[in-house]
GUKOLZA-59001 format. One record per residue (C-alpha): residue number from 1; x, y, z; chain. Coordinates in nm, 2 decimals. Example, Ala and Ser with C-alpha at 12.3 -4.5 7.8 and 13.67 -1.06 7.14 Angstrom:
BEGIN
[rec 1,[1.23,-0.45,0.78],'A']
[rec 2,[1.37,-0.11,0.71],'A']
***
This chain:
BEGIN
[rec 1,[12.86,14.94,2.09],'A']
[rec 2,[12.63,14.89,1.80],'A']
[rec 3,[12.49,15.20,1.62],'A']
[rec 4,[12.13,15.16,1.54],'A']
[rec 5,[11.92,15.37,1.31],'A']
[rec 6,[11.66,15.53,1.54],'A']
[rec 7,[11.40,15.55,1.27],'A']
[rec 8,[11.41,15.17,1.23],'A']
[rec 9,[11.40,15.11,1.61],'A']
[rec 10,[11.10,15.06,1.83],'A']
[rec 11,[11.05,15.17,2.19],'A']
[rec 12,[11.07,14.81,2.30],'A']
[rec 13,[11.40,14.75,2.12],'A']
[rec 14,[11.55,15.06,2.28],'A']
[rec 15,[11.42,14.96,2.62],'A']
[rec 16,[11.55,14.61,2.59],'A']
[rec 17,[11.89,14.73,2.49],'A']
[rec 18,[11.90,14.98,2.78],'A']
[rec 19,[11.80,14.72,3.03],'A']
[rec 20,[12.07,14.47,2.91],'A']
[rec 21,[12.34,14.74,2.92],'A']
[rec 22,[12.24,14.85,3.27],'A']
[rec 23,[12.23,14.49,3.39],'A']
[rec 24,[12.59,14.44,3.26],'A']
[rec 25,[12.71,14.77,3.42],'A']
[rec 26,[12.56,14.67,3.75],'A']
[rec 27,[12.71,14.32,3.74],'A']
[rec 28,[13.06,14.44,3.65],'A']
[rec 29,[13.06,14.74,3.88],'A']
[rec 30,[13.27,14.71,4.20],'A']
[rec 31,[13.04,14.95,4.39],'A']
[rec 32,[13.33,15.14,4.55],'A']
[rec 33,[13.14,15.48,4.58],'A']
[rec 34,[12.82,15.45,4.77],'A']
[rec 35,[12.57,15.67,4.95],'A']
[rec 36,[12.29,15.62,5.20],'A']
[rec 37,[11.97,15.80,5.08],'A']
[rec 38,[11.62,15.83,5.22],'A']
[rec 39,[11.37,15.62,5.02],'A']
[rec 40,[11.03,15.76,4.92],'A']
[rec 41,[10.73,15.58,4.77],'A']
[rec 42,[10.60,15.92,4.63],'A']
[rec 43,[10.72,16.27,4.65],'A']
[rec 44,[10.72,16.38,5.02],'A']
[rec 45,[10.62,16.03,5.14],'A']
[rec 46,[10.90,15.86,5.31],'A']
[rec 47,[10.91,15.48,5.34],'A']
[rec 48,[11.10,15.51,5.67],'A']
[rec 49,[11.40,15.34,5.51],'A']
[rec 50,[11.74,15.44,5.39],'A']
[rec 51,[11.88,15.27,5.09],'A']
[rec 52,[12.25,15.22,5.00],'A']
[rec 53,[12.30,15.32,4.63],'A']
[rec 54,[12.61,15.28,4.41],'A']
[rec 55,[12.69,15.62,4.27],'A']
[rec 56,[12.84,15.47,3.95],'A']
[rec 57,[12.57,15.22,3.84],'A']
[rec 58,[12.28,15.33,4.06],'A']
[rec 59,[12.22,14.97,4.20],'A']
[rec 60,[12.05,14.94,4.53],'A']
[rec 61,[12.29,14.75,4.76],'A']
[rec 62,[12.09,14.74,5.08],'A']
[rec 63,[11.84,14.91,5.30],'A']
[rec 64,[11.78,14.98,5.67],'A']
[rec 65,[11.46,15.07,5.86],'A']
[rec 66,[11.49,15.41,6.03],'A']
[rec 67,[11.14,15.43,6.17],'A']
[rec 68,[11.07,15.30,6.52],'A']
***
């Protein structure tokens, strides 16, 4: 991991670094611990779907429609 002086770093640089590190984590993760969770498009507003989330890397692995 590279240590960066925060005063010399912009928001965009930090965001780009975070996104790259998250992508690497999600690509290398084996997704062994998962959980089905309700999906919401806004607080209190369900989409009617459940999404399968990896508890280690937070990647969405799938979804199912629960509304009829």
